[in-house]
C-alpha positions, 0 to 999 in steps of 0.5 A, a space after each residue: 481508472 481508465 481501461 486504456 491505462 489498465 491495459 497498458 499497465 498489464 501489458 508492461 507487467 507482462 513484458 518488462 516484469 517477466 524480463 526483470 524476474 528472469 534476470 533475478 532468477 538467472 542471477 540466483 542460479 549463477 550464484 547458488 547453482 552455477 554448474 560449469 560456467 565459462 565466463 571470464 568474470 566468474 559465476 558469482 560476479 555474473 550472478 550478482 550483476 544479473 541480480 542487481 540489474 533485475 532488482 533495479 529493473 523491477 523497481 523501475 517497472 513498479 514506478 512506471 506501472 503502478 500509477 497506471 493501475 492506480 497504485 502508489 509506489 510501495 515506499 513508506 510515508 513519514 509521520 513528519 509530513 502529517 499536516 495539522 488540522 489548522 491547515 485544513 479548511 477546504 471542505 469536501 462532500 464525502 457522501 451520506 452517513 447511511 451509505 457507509 458500511 458500519 465498522 468497515 473502512 471504505 476509500 473515497 477520492 476527494 479532490 484527488 486525495 485518497 481518504 479512508 472513511 470509517 463509520 462507527 454508529 453515528 460517528 465518522 472518521 477520516 484518515 489517509 487512504 494509504 498505509 504508511 508502510 508501503 502506500 497500499 490502500 487501507 480499505 483493500 482493492 475493490 474486486 480483488 481477494 484483498 478485502 477491507 478488514 472490520 474495525 476492532 478496538 477503534 483500530 483499522 488494519 492494513 489488509 496487506 501486511 497487518 499494520 494497525 492504526 487508531 482511527 481517532 488519531 492515526 497513531 500506529 499501534 501495531 507494526 506490519 508483519 507481526 507474528 500473528 499476521 504472518 501465521 494467519 497470512 503466509 503469503 502476505 505476511 511471512 513471504 512478503 516480509 522477506 521481500 520487504 526486508 528494507 522496509 518493515 516499519 510503519 509510522 502514524 498516518 494522516 487524519 482529517 477533520 470530519 463534520 456531519 450536517 443533515 446526514 451528509 459527511 464533510 471532510 476538511 482537506 489541506 489548502 
């Protein structure tokens, strides 16, 4: 990611984001703690208008800022868009097997495609770099407190909201915001479940064919 784009993204968050948050907070105060307002429309109507404007503004801010920070907008990915292996014949080199941590997901970019690589012994699996729930990276964010979660029972867990996927076929085996995840992660789980009231489901994710030749990983991508 370009440092210039990162600085621009952080700057936008610091202005547009704070303004959107202020609109939301102002709307909530008008709705629940109106005091003695002197408006023609009434506190409830004014609060609802501010709340809607703030939420719409915050959503637009995310659409504009997230690409600058290398993050996709938090909208779900549908299983109906999964591409079959028969349509993948563009092979890309993805590094050496020995350089992959065993049992820990790692994201790579192959011809602009975000791919999660997972090594289990001598086998390597490749699936979407993003969780189907909110397009957040399955391998976490490098340099942040959100780290990749070790593979368990041949499943990778999204470190953001707890959805789990079978690494062999991409099938979703546990939905986000499970009771166990929410108890273990109060902020990412129980708190954010309320923010994602409109989106609490995950679908199967894309997988990619993998070949290993002389210790080198090759991943097939769509045409």
